[in-house]
N, C-alpha and C positions, 0 to 999 in steps of 0.2 A: 504493499499500499505506500503511495506516496505522501510526502508531508503536504503539498499542496491539496489533496483530497482531505487531509484531516482539518486543515485549517480553510476550508469551504473553496479554495481553487478548482479551477476545472483541469482536467488532465488534458493532455495536448491533443488527443483524438477528439475529445469534445469542442476544444476549442477549433479545430480544423473542421467540424463538422459545423461549427456557428457561421465561420467564415464562408463556407462553402454556401448555406443556405442564405445567406446576405447578398452573396454573388449572385445566387439564383433567383433572389427577389428583385434584384436590380435589372437582370436581363428582363426578368418577367414584366417590369414596367416599361423598359424600353421597347419590347415587343408590342405590349398595348398601346404606347405612345405611336409607333410606325403604323400600325393597324389601323389605329384612328386617323391619322394623316392619310393613309392611302384610301380610305373609306370617303372622307371629305372630298378629296379630289375625284374619286369615282361619281360622288354625288353632284359635283359641279359640272363634270362631263356629261352626266346624265341629263341635269338641268339644260346645258346649252343644246343638247341634242334633241331634246322635246321642245323646246322652243322654237329651235328651227323648223322641226317638223310641224308642228302645230300652227305656228303663227305665219311661217312664211307661205306654207302651202295654202292656209285658209285666205292670208291677204292678198299674195301677191300673184300676178296673173302678166303674161308679157303682152306688150312690153310694159316696162315699170314706168308708171306714174306717179307725181307726187301726191296725189288723193290717197295712195295705198299706205303712204307713211305713217298717216293718223291711225290707219287699221292694225298696222304692226305695233306702234307704241301702246295703242290700248290693249293689244292682246299680249304682249309683252309684260305691261304692268299687273294685269289681272293674273297672269300666269306665275307672276313674282309672288303676288299677294298670297296666292294660293298655295304656292311653294312653302313660303315662310309660315303659316298656319299649320300646314300639315308636318313640316321639319318640327316648331316648336312642340307640337302634340304629342309627336314621336319622342323628342329628346324628354318631355316630361313623363310619359310612360316608361321610359327606360330608366330613369332616375328612380321613380315610384317604386318599379321593380327592383332596382339594385337596394334601395333602402327597405324593403320589406324582405330582402333575402331571397326572391324569388330566382335571380340569375347566380 
């Protein structure tokens, strides 16, 4: 029996386990951050694709005229408002689930 264990110290193997678990926690947090960033980029890309698909197809015809610009602006504004409402509701639901321990 080592003296450190008598006086409440951790054995070297226990110290290594603590260091390893703290490194694992750090790696886990880095992965979570990276995944969150990649999801944000994917969501932004999806938004741009859907706006292009929906608003431009709805409003633009060839040849392009200035009258269609107002349609695109209104469509874009509506789409962004809707996207923000859905995003806020989604984030609130995720936060609620994480605080209640469902995740």
